[in-house]
N, CA, C and O atoms as a Tinker XYZ file with bonds, in Angstrom:
   516  protein
     1  N     11.036000  -68.884000   65.244000    73     2
     2  CA    12.335000  -68.263000   65.325000    64     1     3
     3  C     12.197000  -66.889000   65.954000    63     2     4     5
     4  O     11.272000  -66.148000   65.624000    81     3
     5  N     13.102000  -66.542000   66.853000    73     3     6
     6  CA    13.094000  -65.264000   67.534000    64     5     7
     7  C     13.683000  -64.199000   66.611000    63     6     8     9
     8  O     14.808000  -64.342000   66.133000    81     7
     9  N     12.916000  -63.123000   66.357000    73     7    10
    10  CA    13.376000  -62.054000   65.472000    64     9    11
    11  C     14.035000  -60.911000   66.224000    63    10    12    13
    12  O     14.359000  -59.890000   65.618000    81    11
    13  N     14.244000  -61.054000   67.533000    73    11    14
    14  CA    14.873000  -59.977000   68.291000    64    13    15
    15  C     16.339000  -59.865000   67.899000    63    14    16    17
    16  O     16.964000  -60.866000   67.550000    81    15
    17  N     16.897000  -58.650000   67.953000    73    15    18
    18  CA    18.294000  -58.487000   67.563000    64    17    19
    19  C     19.219000  -59.234000   68.502000    63    18    20    21
    20  O     18.970000  -59.311000   69.705000    81    19
    21  N     20.298000  -59.788000   67.940000    73    19    22
    22  CA    21.264000  -60.513000   68.742000    64    21    23
    23  C     22.304000  -59.552000   69.293000    63    22    24    25
    24  O     22.743000  -58.636000   68.598000    81    23
    25  N     22.692000  -59.761000   70.531000    73    23    26
    26  CA    23.823000  -59.045000   71.088000    64    25    27
    27  C     25.058000  -59.531000   70.340000    63    26    28    29
    28  O     25.154000  -60.714000   70.013000    81    27
    29  N     25.991000  -58.646000   70.068000    73    27    30
    30  CA    27.154000  -59.047000   69.292000    64    29    31
    31  C     27.975000  -60.096000   70.013000    63    30    32    33
    32  O     28.755000  -60.804000   69.376000    81    31
    33  N     27.828000  -60.214000   71.292000    73    31    34
    34  CA    28.613000  -61.179000   72.046000    64    33    35
    35  C     27.909000  -62.514000   72.183000    63    34    36    37
    36  O     28.438000  -63.433000   72.808000    81    35
    37  N     26.738000  -62.630000   71.613000    73    35    38
    38  CA    26.012000  -63.891000   71.598000    64    37    39
    39  C     26.811000  -64.859000   70.743000    63    38    40    41
    40  O     27.132000  -64.553000   69.595000    81    39
    41  N     27.135000  -66.021000   71.289000    73    39    42
    42  CA    27.960000  -66.962000   70.545000    64    41    43
    43  C     27.146000  -67.807000   69.570000    63    42    44    45
    44  O     27.734000  -68.602000   68.837000    81    43
    45  N     25.817000  -67.670000   69.528000    73    43    46
    46  CA    25.007000  -68.390000   68.550000    64    45    47
    47  C     24.961000  -67.553000   67.275000    63    46    48    49
    48  O     24.058000  -66.741000   67.076000    81    47
    49  N     25.951000  -67.769000   66.425000    73    47    50
    50  CA    26.178000  -66.932000   65.253000    64    49    51
    51  C     25.588000  -67.592000   64.019000    63    50    52    53
    52  O     25.707000  -68.805000   63.846000    81    51
    53  N     24.948000  -66.799000   63.155000    73    51    54
    54  CA    24.422000  -67.268000   61.883000    64    53    55
    55  C     25.573000  -67.309000   60.879000    63    54    56    57
    56  O     25.942000  -66.282000   60.308000    81    55
    57  N     26.139000  -68.498000   60.666000    73    55    58
    58  CA    27.314000  -68.649000   59.806000    64    57    59
    59  C     27.028000  -68.198000   58.385000    63    58    60    61
    60  O     27.874000  -67.544000   57.776000    81    59
    61  N     25.849000  -68.528000   57.829000    73    59    62
    62  CA    25.533000  -68.121000   56.455000    64    61    63
    63  C     25.528000  -66.602000   56.323000    63    62    64    65
    64  O     26.048000  -66.062000   55.347000    81    63
    65  N     24.947000  -65.915000   57.297000    73    63    66
    66  CA    24.916000  -64.454000   57.246000    64    65    67
    67  C     26.324000  -63.887000   57.377000    63    66    68    69
    68  O     26.652000  -62.891000   56.732000    81    67
    69  N     27.153000  -64.504000   58.197000    73    67    70
    70  CA    28.512000  -64.003000   58.389000    64    69    71
    71  C     29.362000  -64.181000   57.146000    63    70    72    73
    72  O     30.267000  -63.383000   56.904000    81    71
    73  N     29.092000  -65.209000   56.353000    73    71    74
    74  CA    29.901000  -65.464000   55.178000    64    73    75
    75  C     29.359000  -64.798000   53.926000    63    74    76    77
    76  O     29.908000  -64.980000   52.840000    81    75
    77  N     28.284000  -64.027000   54.066000    73    75    78
    78  CA    27.717000  -63.328000   52.911000    64    77    79
    79  C     28.734000  -62.332000   52.369000    63    78    80    81
    80  O     29.488000  -61.729000   53.133000    81    79
    81  N     28.755000  -62.161000   51.058000    73    79    82
    82  CA    29.674000  -61.203000   50.446000    64    81    83
    83  C     29.297000  -59.789000   50.853000    63    82    84    85
    84  O     28.117000  -59.449000   50.947000    81    83
    85  N     30.299000  -58.981000   51.089000    73    83    86
    86  CA    30.079000  -57.572000   51.364000    64    85    87
    87  C     29.870000  -56.862000   50.050000    63    86    88    89
    88  O     30.467000  -57.238000   49.041000    81    87
    89  N     29.018000  -55.823000   50.041000    73    87    90
    90  CA    28.917000  -55.001000   48.847000    64    89    91
    91  C     30.168000  -54.148000   48.798000    63    90    92    93
    92  O     30.541000  -53.522000   49.790000    81    91
    93  N     30.796000  -54.124000   47.676000    73    91    94
    94  CA    32.058000  -53.429000   47.552000    64    93    95
    95  C     31.845000  -52.040000   46.982000    63    94    96    97
    96  O     31.203000  -51.869000   45.946000    81    95
    97  N     32.382000  -51.067000   47.662000    73    95    98
    98  CA    32.274000  -49.683000   47.237000    64    97    99
    99  C     33.254000  -49.430000   46.106000    63    98   100   101
   100  O     34.394000  -49.893000   46.138000    81    99
   101  N     32.791000  -48.681000   45.095000    73    99   102
   102  CA    33.688000  -48.304000   44.004000    64   101   103
   103  C     34.813000  -47.421000   44.498000    63   102   104   105
   104  O     35.863000  -47.356000   43.859000    81   103
   105  N     34.622000  -46.731000   45.632000    73   103   106
   106  CA    35.615000  -45.817000   46.170000    64   105   107
   107  C     36.634000  -46.510000   47.062000    63   106   108   109
   108  O     37.654000  -45.912000   47.403000    81   107
   109  N     36.383000  -47.756000   47.448000    73   107   110
   110  CA    37.280000  -48.439000   48.371000    64   109   111
   111  C     38.602000  -48.752000   47.684000    63   110   112   113
   112  O     38.639000  -49.243000   46.556000    81   111
   113  N     39.675000  -48.458000   48.388000    73   111   114
   114  CA    41.013000  -48.802000   47.925000    64   113   115
   115  C     41.513000  -49.909000   48.839000    63   114   116   117
   116  O     41.492000  -49.758000   50.060000    81   115
   117  N     41.957000  -51.007000   48.269000    73   115   118
   118  CA    42.442000  -52.124000   49.055000    64   117   119
   119  C     43.965000  -52.123000   49.058000    63   118   120   121
   120  O     44.601000  -51.987000   48.013000    81   119
   121  N     44.536000  -52.275000   50.244000    73   119   122
   122  CA    45.983000  -52.316000   50.419000    64   121   123
   123  C     46.366000  -53.730000   50.828000    63   122   124   125
   124  O     45.729000  -54.326000   51.696000    81   123
   125  N     47.411000  -54.265000   50.200000    73   123   126
   126  CA    47.873000  -55.589000   50.579000    64   125   127
   127  C     48.569000  -55.514000   51.929000    63   126   128   129
   128  O     49.315000  -54.575000   52.209000    81   127
   129  N     48.315000  -56.512000   52.757000    73   127   130
   130  CA    48.991000  -56.606000   54.053000    64   129   131
   131  C     50.086000  -57.664000   53.952000    63   130   132   133
   132  O     50.252000  -58.305000   52.914000    81   131
   133  N     50.816000  -57.836000   55.023000    73   131   134
   134  CA    51.843000  -58.877000   55.077000    64   133   135
   135  C     51.285000  -60.162000   55.680000    63   134   136   137
   136  O     52.031000  -61.106000   55.940000    81   135
   137  N     49.972000  -60.197000   55.902000    73   135   138
   138  CA    49.335000  -61.317000   56.590000    64   137   139
   139  C     48.695000  -62.266000   55.579000    63   138   140   141
   140  O     47.989000  -61.844000   54.663000    81   139
   141  N     48.957000  -63.544000   55.768000    73   139   142
   142  CA    48.299000  -64.574000   54.962000    64   141   143
   143  C     47.025000  -65.002000   55.696000    63   142   144   145
   144  O     46.987000  -65.034000   56.926000    81   143
   145  N     46.003000  -65.322000   54.939000    73   143   146
   146  CA    44.754000  -65.791000   55.547000    64   145   147
   147  C     45.030000  -67.002000   56.441000    63   146   148   149
   148  O     44.439000  -67.136000   57.512000    81   147
   149  N     45.915000  -67.865000   56.002000    73   147   150
   150  CA    46.224000  -69.074000   56.771000    64   149   151
   151  C     46.991000  -68.780000   58.063000    63   150   152   153
   152  O     47.136000  -69.669000   58.902000    81   151
   153  N     47.485000  -67.548000   58.237000    73   151   154
   154  CA    48.208000  -67.169000   59.454000    64   153   155
   155  C     47.286000  -66.875000   60.630000    63   154   156   157
   156  O     47.736000  -66.848000   61.776000    81   155
   157  N     45.999000  -66.653000   60.359000    73   155   158
   158  CA    45.076000  -66.293000   61.441000    64   157   159
   159  C     44.148000  -67.468000   61.717000    63   158   160   161
   160  O     43.327000  -67.832000   60.875000    81   159
   161  N     44.283000  -68.052000   62.891000    73   159   162
   162  CA    43.428000  -69.165000   63.271000    64   161   163
   163  C     41.984000  -68.687000   63.400000    63   162   164   165
   164  O     41.734000  -67.505000   63.637000    81   163
   165  N     41.042000  -69.602000   63.244000    73   163   166
   166  CA    39.628000  -69.277000   63.383000    64   165   167
   167  C     39.378000  -68.676000   64.767000    63   166   168   169
   168  O     39.875000  -69.173000   65.777000    81   167
   169  N     38.595000  -67.595000   64.785000    73   167   170
   170  CA    38.218000  -66.868000   65.996000    64   169   171
   171  C     39.430000  -66.324000   66.756000    63   170   172   173
   172  O     39.516000  -66.395000   67.982000    81   171
   173  N     40.363000  -65.778000   65.967000    73   171   174
   174  CA    41.513000  -65.098000   66.552000    64   173   175
   175  C     41.876000  -63.910000   65.671000    63   174   176   177
   176  O     41.172000  -63.610000   64.706000    81   175
   177  N     42.958000  -63.245000   65.996000    73   175   178
   178  CA    43.352000  -62.052000   65.255000    64   177   179
   179  C     44.855000  -61.851000   65.344000    63   178   180   181
   180  O     45.535000  -62.476000   66.157000    81   179
   181  N     45.363000  -60.961000   64.487000    73   179   182
   182  CA    46.760000  -60.548000   64.525000    64   181   183
   183  C     46.807000  -59.029000   64.363000    63   182   184   185
   184  O     45.905000  -58.425000   63.783000    81   183
   185  N     47.867000  -58.429000   64.883000    73   183   186
   186  CA    48.084000  -56.991000   64.732000    64   185   187
   187  C     48.914000  -56.753000   63.477000    63   186   188   189
   188  O     49.810000  -57.531000   63.149000    81   187
   189  N     48.599000  -55.661000   62.782000    73   187   190
   190  CA    49.314000  -55.314000   61.554000    64   189   191
   191  C     49.276000  -53.803000   61.377000    63   190   192   193
   192  O     48.347000  -53.136000   61.833000    81   191
   193  N     50.289000  -53.274000   60.714000    73   191   194
   194  CA    50.312000  -51.855000   60.363000    64   193   195
   195  C     50.112000  -51.752000   58.853000    63   194   196   197
   196  O     50.854000  -52.356000   58.078000    81   195
   197  N     49.104000  -50.980000   58.441000    73   195   198
   198  CA    48.802000  -50.797000   57.024000    64   197   199
   199  C     48.654000  -49.309000   56.765000    63   198   200   201
   200  O     47.822000  -48.642000   57.379000    81   199
   201  N     49.460000  -48.799000   55.859000    73   199   202
   202  CA    49.362000  -47.389000   55.478000    64   201   203
   203  C     49.361000  -46.476000   56.715000    63   202   204   205
   204  O     48.534000  -45.572000   56.837000    81   203
   205  N     50.305000  -46.736000   57.622000    73   203   206
   206  CA    50.467000  -45.968000   58.869000    64   205   207
   207  C     49.276000  -46.076000   59.817000    63   206   208   209
   208  O     49.083000  -45.205000   60.665000    81   207
   209  N     48.482000  -47.127000   59.683000    73   207   210
   210  CA    47.364000  -47.377000   60.600000    64   209   211
   211  C     47.614000  -48.689000   61.327000    63   210   212   213
   212  O     47.970000  -49.697000   60.716000    81   211
   213  N     47.422000  -48.659000   62.634000    73   211   214
   214  CA    47.545000  -49.872000   63.433000    64   213   215
   215  C     46.184000  -50.563000   63.447000    63   214   216   217
   216  O     45.193000  -50.002000   63.916000    81   215
   217  N     46.154000  -51.795000   62.923000    73   215   218
   218  CA    44.903000  -52.539000   62.798000    64   217   219
   219  C     45.013000  -53.892000   63.474000    63   218   220   221
   220  O     46.106000  -54.402000   63.721000    81   219
   221  N     43.852000  -54.459000   63.766000    73   219   222
   222  CA    43.749000  -55.874000   64.103000    64   221   223
   223  C     42.999000  -56.531000   62.960000    63   222   224   225
   224  O     41.978000  -56.019000   62.501000    81   223
   225  N     43.509000  -57.668000   62.500000    73   223   226
   226  CA    42.846000  -58.428000   61.440000    64   225   227
   227  C     42.340000  -59.719000   62.047000    63   226   228   229
   228  O     43.079000  -60.441000   62.716000    81   227
   229  N     41.053000  -60.004000   61.803000    73   227   230
   230  CA    40.349000  -61.098000   62.458000    64   229   231
   231  C     39.933000  -62.180000   61.475000    63   230   232   233
   232  O     39.686000  -61.918000   60.297000    81   231
   233  N     39.862000  -63.401000   61.989000    73   231   234
   234  CA    39.225000  -64.514000   61.299000    64   233   235
   235  C     38.058000  -64.927000   62.191000    63   234   236   237
   236  O     38.250000  -65.623000   63.188000    81   235
   237  N     36.853000  -64.499000   61.833000    73   235   238
   238  CA    35.659000  -64.831000   62.614000    64   237   239
   239  C     34.909000  -65.927000   61.863000    63   238   240   241
   240  O     34.216000  -65.665000   60.880000    81   239
   241  N     35.060000  -67.145000   62.338000    73   239   242
   242  CA    34.414000  -68.305000   61.707000    64   241   243
   243  C     34.684000  -68.372000   60.208000    63   242   244   245
   244  O     33.786000  -68.695000   59.430000    81   243
   245  N     35.918000  -68.070000   59.796000    73   243   246
   246  CA    36.303000  -68.159000   58.393000    64   245   247
   247  C     36.049000  -66.894000   57.591000    63   246   248   249
   248  O     36.300000  -66.868000   56.386000    81   247
   249  N     35.557000  -65.849000   58.236000    73   247   250
   250  CA    35.318000  -64.569000   57.557000    64   249   251
   251  C     36.320000  -63.560000   58.098000    63   250   252   253
   252  O     36.480000  -63.419000   59.310000    81   251
   253  N     36.986000  -62.868000   57.199000    73   251   254
   254  CA    38.054000  -61.950000   57.593000    64   253   255
   255  C     37.539000  -60.522000   57.704000    63   254   256   257
   256  O     36.780000  -60.052000   56.856000    81   255
   257  N     37.966000  -59.836000   58.770000    73   255   258
   258  CA    37.594000  -58.448000   59.034000    64   257   259
   259  C     38.822000  -57.743000   59.593000    63   258   260   261
   260  O     39.811000  -58.388000   59.943000    81   259
   261  N     38.759000  -56.443000   59.674000    73   259   262
   262  CA    39.820000  -55.656000   60.303000    64   261   263
   263  C     39.179000  -54.497000   61.052000    63   262   264   265
   264  O     38.087000  -54.045000   60.709000    81   263
   265  N     39.873000  -54.026000   62.074000    73   263   266
   266  CA    39.401000  -52.864000   62.832000    64   265   267
   267  C     40.602000  -52.054000   63.298000    63   266   268   269
   268  O     41.744000  -52.512000   63.265000    81   267
   269  N     40.302000  -50.825000   63.737000    73   267   270
   270  CA    41.327000  -50.058000   64.429000    64   269   271
   271  C     41.822000  -50.898000   65.599000    63   270   272   273
   272  O     41.077000  -51.705000   66.156000    81   271
   273  N     43.072000  -50.703000   65.962000    73   271   274
   274  CA    43.661000  -51.499000   67.030000    64   273   275
   275  C     43.459000  -50.883000   68.411000    63   274   276   277
   276  O     43.844000  -51.477000   69.418000    81   275
   277  N     42.856000  -49.694000   68.465000    73   275   278
   278  CA    42.682000  -49.014000   69.751000    64   277   279
   279  C     41.208000  -48.856000   70.107000    63   278   280   281
   280  O     40.358000  -48.605000   69.253000    81   279
   281  N     40.942000  -49.012000   71.389000    73   279   282
   282  CA    39.608000  -48.818000   71.941000    64   281   283
   283  C     39.248000  -47.336000   71.865000    63   282   284   285
   284  O     40.111000  -46.477000   72.048000    81   283
   285  N     37.997000  -47.037000   71.599000    73   283   286
   286  CA    37.553000  -45.644000   71.524000    64   285   287
   287  C     37.407000  -45.004000   72.901000    63   286   288   289
   288  O     37.293000  -43.783000   73.006000    81   287
   289  N     37.409000  -45.806000   73.944000    73   287   290
   290  CA    37.202000  -45.299000   75.299000    64   289   291
   291  C     38.406000  -44.501000   75.800000    63   290   292   293
   292  O     38.265000  -43.328000   76.149000    81   291
   293  N     39.581000  -45.118000   75.839000    73   291   294
   294  CA    40.781000  -44.424000   76.329000    64   293   295
   295  C     41.962000  -44.577000   75.375000    63   294   296   297
   296  O     43.105000  -44.304000   75.742000    81   295
   297  N     41.681000  -45.011000   74.159000    73   295   298
   298  CA    42.706000  -45.174000   73.117000    64   297   299
   299  C     43.782000  -46.187000   73.511000    63   298   300   301
   300  O     44.925000  -46.092000   73.062000    81   299
   301  N     43.411000  -47.157000   74.351000    73   299   302
   302  CA    44.319000  -48.244000   74.707000    64   301   303
   303  C     44.167000  -49.364000   73.687000    63   302   304   305
   304  O     43.132000  -49.474000   73.029000    81   303
   305  N     45.191000  -50.188000   73.556000    73   303   306
   306  CA    45.191000  -51.250000   72.557000    64   305   307
   307  C     44.118000  -52.300000   72.844000    63   306   308   309
   308  O     43.888000  -52.689000   73.988000    81   307
   309  N     43.476000  -52.740000   71.774000    73   307   310
   310  CA    42.528000  -53.856000   71.875000    64   309   311
   311  C     43.247000  -55.203000   71.824000    63   310   312   313
   312  O     42.650000  -56.247000   72.085000    81   311
   313  N     44.536000  -55.167000   71.484000    73   311   314
   314  CA    45.300000  -56.412000   71.423000    64   313   315
   315  C     45.319000  -57.048000   72.808000    63   314   316   317
   316  O     45.565000  -56.373000   73.807000    81   315
   317  N     45.062000  -58.325000   72.858000    73   315   318
   318  CA    44.941000  -59.034000   74.118000    64   317   319
   319  C     43.488000  -59.224000   74.525000    63   318   320   321
   320  O     43.192000  -59.943000   75.479000    81   319
   321  N     42.572000  -58.570000   73.790000    73   319   322
   322  CA    41.142000  -58.722000   74.057000    64   321   323
   323  C     40.615000  -60.049000   73.529000    63   322   324   325
   324  O     41.197000  -60.657000   72.631000    81   323
   325  N     39.507000  -60.478000   74.103000    73   323   326
   326  CA    38.886000  -61.740000   73.688000    64   325   327
   327  C     37.868000  -61.500000   72.594000    63   326   328   329
   328  O     37.159000  -60.494000   72.594000    81   327
   329  N     37.804000  -62.449000   71.649000    73   327   330
   330  CA    36.722000  -62.459000   70.673000    64   329   331
   331  C     35.560000  -63.190000   71.316000    63   330   332   333
   332  O     35.698000  -64.312000   71.803000    81   331
   333  N     34.407000  -62.525000   71.307000    73   331   334
   334  CA    33.198000  -63.096000   71.885000    64   333   335
   335  C     32.107000  -62.991000   70.840000    63   334   336   337
   336  O     31.544000  -61.917000   70.627000    81   335
   337  N     31.804000  -64.115000   70.183000    73   335   338
   338  CA    30.839000  -64.070000   69.087000    64   337   339
   339  C     31.386000  -63.208000   67.975000    63   338   340   341
   340  O     32.400000  -63.546000   67.365000    81   339
   341  N     30.726000  -62.097000   67.704000    73   339   342
   342  CA    31.133000  -61.180000   66.642000    64   341   343
   343  C     31.695000  -59.876000   67.216000    63   342   344   345
   344  O     31.646000  -58.832000   66.566000    81   343
   345  N     32.230000  -59.947000   68.445000    73   343   346
   346  CA    32.776000  -58.771000   69.118000    64   345   347
   347  C     34.214000  -59.006000   69.529000    63   346   348   349
   348  O     34.671000  -60.139000   69.676000    81   347
   349  N     34.916000  -57.891000   69.709000    73   347   350
   350  CA    36.201000  -57.900000   70.411000    64   349   351
   351  C     35.953000  -57.190000   71.738000    63   350   352   353
   352  O     35.342000  -56.121000   71.773000    81   351
   353  N     36.425000  -57.785000   72.819000    73   351   354
   354  CA    36.280000  -57.193000   74.146000    64   353   355
   355  C     37.593000  -56.527000   74.525000    63   354   356   357
   356  O     38.645000  -57.165000   74.487000    81   355
   357  N     37.543000  -55.263000   74.885000    73   355   358
   358  CA    38.740000  -54.527000   75.288000    64   357   359
   359  C     39.325000  -55.175000   76.547000    63   358   360   361
   360  O     38.610000  -55.399000   77.523000    81   359
   361  N     40.633000  -55.474000   76.520000    73   359   362
   362  CA    41.235000  -56.138000   77.683000    64   361   363
   363  C     41.426000  -55.210000   78.883000    63   362   364   365
   364  O     41.722000  -55.682000   79.981000    81   363
   365  N     41.262000  -53.909000   78.694000    73   363   366
   366  CA    41.537000  -52.963000   79.766000    64   365   367
   367  C     40.301000  -52.628000   80.606000    63   366   368   369
   368  O     40.363000  -52.643000   81.835000    81   367
   369  N     39.181000  -52.327000   79.943000    73   367   370
   370  CA    37.984000  -51.904000   80.677000    64   369   371
   371  C     36.733000  -52.677000   80.287000    63   370   372   373
   372  O     35.653000  -52.401000   80.809000    81   371
   373  N     36.860000  -53.653000   79.369000    73   371   374
   374  CA    35.753000  -54.547000   79.070000    64   373   375
   375  C     34.746000  -54.094000   78.036000    63   374   376   377
   376  O     33.753000  -54.788000   77.820000    81   375
   377  N     34.958000  -52.956000   77.383000    73   375   378
   378  CA    34.024000  -52.528000   76.334000    64   377   379
   379  C     34.028000  -53.548000   75.198000    63   378   380   381
   380  O     35.068000  -54.119000   74.869000    81   379
   381  N     32.860000  -53.770000   74.605000    73   379   382
   382  CA    32.727000  -54.699000   73.480000    64   381   383
   383  C     32.416000  -53.914000   72.216000    63   382   384   385
   384  O     31.614000  -52.980000   72.232000    81   383
   385  N     33.067000  -54.310000   71.110000    73   383   386
   386  CA    32.859000  -53.653000   69.826000    64   385   387
   387  C     32.427000  -54.682000   68.791000    63   386   388   389
   388  O     33.042000  -55.739000   68.651000    81   387
   389  N     31.361000  -54.355000   68.070000    73   387   390
   390  CA    30.840000  -55.205000   67.012000    64   389   391
   391  C     31.798000  -55.126000   65.823000    63   390   392   393
   392  O     32.105000  -54.033000   65.347000    81   391
   393  N     32.268000  -56.269000   65.346000    73   391   394
   394  CA    33.259000  -56.286000   64.273000    64   393   395
   395  C     32.661000  -56.125000   62.882000    63   394   396   397
   396  O     33.408000  -56.022000   61.909000    81   395
   397  N     31.341000  -56.101000   62.759000    73   395   398
   398  CA    30.706000  -55.777000   61.481000    64   397   399
   399  C     30.495000  -54.279000   61.343000    63   398   400   401
   400  O     30.699000  -53.711000   60.271000    81   399
   401  N     30.089000  -53.646000   62.428000    73   399   402
   402  CA    29.706000  -52.232000   62.374000    64   401   403
   403  C     30.692000  -51.304000   63.071000    63   402   404   405
   404  O     30.742000  -50.110000   62.773000    81   403
   405  N     31.470000  -51.845000   63.990000    73   403   406
   406  CA    32.363000  -51.035000   64.808000    64   405   407
   407  C     31.674000  -50.435000   66.021000    63   406   408   409
   408  O     32.326000  -49.804000   66.852000    81   407
   409  N     30.361000  -50.622000   66.134000    73   407   410
   410  CA    29.593000  -50.024000   67.225000    64   409   411
   411  C     30.082000  -50.501000   68.587000    63   410   412   413
   412  O     30.422000  -51.669000   68.771000    81   411
   413  N     30.108000  -49.564000   69.541000    73   411   414
   414  CA    30.372000  -49.907000   70.929000    64   413   415
   415  C     29.104000  -50.556000   71.468000    63   414   416   417
   416  O     28.041000  -49.935000   71.477000    81   415
   417  N     29.213000  -51.790000   71.912000    73   415   418
   418  CA    28.048000  -52.556000   72.359000    64   417   419
   419  C     27.903000  -52.586000   73.877000    63   418   420   421
   420  O     26.878000  -53.026000   74.396000    81   419
   421  N     28.929000  -52.119000   74.589000    73   419   422
   422  CA    28.834000  -52.086000   76.054000    64   421   423
   423  C     29.762000  -51.010000   76.599000    63   422   424   425
   424  O     30.780000  -50.683000   75.988000    81   423
   425  N     29.394000  -50.457000   77.772000    73   423   426
   426  CA    30.235000  -49.441000   78.386000    64   425   427
   427  C     31.561000  -50.067000   78.866000    63   426   428   429
   428  O     31.654000  -51.285000   79.019000    81   427
   429  N     32.553000  -49.252000   79.095000    73   427   430
   430  CA    32.467000  -47.806000   79.187000    64   429   431
   431  C     32.573000  -47.077000   77.840000    63   430   432   433
   432  O     32.384000  -45.861000   77.798000    81   431
   433  N     32.864000  -47.771000   76.760000    73   431   434
   434  CA    32.959000  -47.096000   75.457000    64   433   435
   435  C     31.567000  -46.693000   74.971000    63   434   436   437
   436  O     30.600000  -47.435000   75.137000    81   435
   437  N     31.485000  -45.513000   74.374000    73   435   438
   438  CA    30.235000  -45.075000   73.762000    64   437   439
   439  C     30.427000  -44.752000   72.280000    63   438   440   441
   440  O     29.453000  -44.678000   71.530000    81   439
   441  N     31.678000  -44.559000   71.857000    73   439   442
   442  CA    31.979000  -44.277000   70.454000    64   441   443
   443  C     32.403000  -45.553000   69.755000    63   442   444   445
   444  O     33.015000  -46.435000   70.359000    81   443
   445  N     32.074000  -45.642000   68.482000    73   443   446
   446  CA    32.434000  -46.816000   67.693000    64   445   447
   447  C     33.917000  -46.771000   67.317000    63   446   448   449
   448  O     34.582000  -45.746000   67.469000    81   447
   449  N     34.411000  -47.898000   66.827000    73   447   450
   450  CA    35.735000  -47.967000   66.235000    64   449   451
   451  C     35.556000  -48.174000   64.743000    63   450   452   453
   452  O     34.495000  -48.619000   64.306000    81   451
   453  N     36.560000  -47.866000   63.964000    73   451   454
   454  CA    36.491000  -48.041000   62.513000    64   453   455
   455  C     36.738000  -49.506000   62.185000    63   454   456   457
   456  O     37.668000  -50.127000   62.702000    81   455
   457  N     35.888000  -50.046000   61.316000    73   455   458
   458  CA    36.089000  -51.401000   60.809000    64   457   459
   459  C     36.318000  -51.319000   59.303000    63   458   460   461
   460  O     35.874000  -50.380000   58.642000    81   459
   461  N     37.011000  -52.310000   58.782000    73   459   462
   462  CA    37.429000  -52.315000   57.382000    64   461   463
   463  C     37.072000  -53.647000   56.734000    63   462   464   465
   464  O     37.140000  -54.699000   57.370000    81   463
   465  N     36.697000  -53.589000   55.476000    73   463   466
   466  CA    36.463000  -54.813000   54.708000    64   465   467
   467  C     37.804000  -55.440000   54.374000    63   466   468   469
   468  O     38.814000  -54.754000   54.217000    81   467
   469  N     37.787000  -56.749000   54.270000    73   467   470
   470  CA    38.999000  -57.499000   53.936000    64   469   471
   471  C     38.671000  -58.446000   52.793000    63   470   472   473
   472  O     37.611000  -59.071000   52.770000    81   471
   473  N     39.592000  -58.543000   51.850000    73   471   474
   474  CA    39.486000  -59.506000   50.763000    64   473   475
   475  C     40.696000  -60.426000   50.810000    63   474   476   477
   476  O     41.765000  -60.045000   51.287000    81   475
   477  N     40.512000  -61.650000   50.306000    73   475   478
   478  CA    41.598000  -62.616000   50.227000    64   477   479
   479  C     41.920000  -62.850000   48.760000    63   478   480   481
   480  O     41.042000  -63.196000   47.969000    81   479
   481  N     43.187000  -62.659000   48.403000    73   479   482
   482  CA    43.670000  -62.943000   47.047000    64   481   483
   483  C     44.952000  -63.749000   47.176000    63   482   484   485
   484  O     45.930000  -63.292000   47.768000    81   483
   485  N     44.938000  -64.961000   46.615000    73   483   486
   486  CA    46.116000  -65.845000   46.676000    64   485   487
   487  C     46.624000  -65.997000   48.109000    63   486   488   489
   488  O     47.828000  -65.934000   48.358000    81   487
   489  N     45.716000  -66.194000   49.031000    73   487   490
   490  CA    45.981000  -66.409000   50.451000    64   489   491
   491  C     46.483000  -65.155000   51.168000    63   490   492   493
   492  O     46.738000  -65.217000   52.371000    81   491
   493  N     46.635000  -64.033000   50.486000    73   491   494
   494  CA    47.064000  -62.784000   51.137000    64   493   495
   495  C     45.830000  -61.946000   51.477000    63   494   496   497
   496  O     44.856000  -61.920000   50.725000    81   495
   497  N     45.889000  -61.263000   52.618000    73   495   498
   498  CA    44.782000  -60.414000   53.044000    64   497   499
   499  C     45.003000  -58.990000   52.556000    63   498   500   501
   500  O     46.085000  -58.422000   52.702000    81   499
   501  N     43.954000  -58.431000   51.974000    73   499   502
   502  CA    43.927000  -57.042000   51.507000    64   501   503
   503  C     42.855000  -56.331000   52.297000    63   502   504   505
   504  O     41.772000  -56.881000   52.492000    81   503
   505  N     43.126000  -55.121000   52.759000    73   503   506
   506  CA    42.186000  -54.393000   53.602000    64   505   507
   507  C     41.787000  -53.097000   52.902000    63   506   508   509
   508  O     42.614000  -52.436000   52.273000    81   507
   509  N     40.502000  -52.744000   53.022000    73   507   510
   510  CA    40.005000  -51.495000   52.422000    64   509   511
   511  C     40.441000  -50.330000   53.285000    63   510   512   513
   512  O     40.316000  -50.364000   54.509000    81   511
   513  N     40.946000  -49.316000   52.646000    73   511   514
   514  CA    41.388000  -48.116000   53.367000    64   513   515
   515  C     40.615000  -46.924000   52.830000    63   514   516
   516  O     40.818000  -45.799000   53.288000    81   515
């Protein structure tokens, strides 16, 4: 097995690792969204506003995540971008962001975006703020 790090856009994803439980911070506050888990198709996302923050909420192979809705490069919307493996690709200039870490994985972006943990309760998505 190759132990080299995977590019976030590599579509050969370790499903078991992706579905691992996140360690939950005692300081995290979760806010209920208006989005149902069943509303987001696998490997897609929806835009939502939570606590005056514009977010994208993702279903990556059955695992839910959220991120800021704007690219760190020019603050343009990531909505309309493609999901590639575990990344969102900015539709404007092509920067890729890792949805686990928020790290910018390709230029022109060099700054990360904020990512948020998501929990599912009674089919409703809750996001850590």
